[in-house]
N, C-alpha and C positions, 0 to 999 in steps of 0.2 A: 504494500500500500504506500509506504514512504516513497519508494522509487517512482511510482505512478504520479504522485503529487509533485515530487521534485521535477520530474521530466516535463510535466505539463506546465508548471510554473516557469521553468527555465525557457521553454519554447516560447511561451507567451511574452516573457520579459525581453527575450532576444528580438522578437518581432516588433515590439513596441519601441525598442532602442533603434532598430534599423529604420523604422518609419519616422523617427524623430519625435514621437509622442511622449517619450520620457527621456531624461538626461542623466548622465553620471552624477551620483551624489544626491539624487532626488529621493526624498522620503516617500514611501508608498505604503498603502494598506491593502492587504490581500484578504479576500473573504470568499466564501462559497456561495454561488448563486444557482439559480435553477438551471442555467446553461453551462455551468462549470465555474472555474475560478474567475473572480472579478478583481481587477487591479485598479486602484484609485490613488491619485496623488493626495498627500496630506497637506500640501500647500507650503511645505518647508523644505529647505535644502540643507544637507549636512555641510558643516564648515570644513575647510581643508584639513584641519586638525582632527576632526571626527572621522573623516575618510581615512586618514593615515592610521588611526587607531584600529580601524576595522580590517585593514589590509594585513594579511598574514606575512 
């Protein structure tokens, strides 16, 4: 189950990035909808320092 969710989310996020609908560092909220996963912007962007902290 985890892999199905992960794959579906990664595919959807990749498409949104390629389409320019979301950008690097943008905060998103993911929820389950009737037609699958729903990705929405939360209206804030991570600061460069926050992005660096999340990078392995």
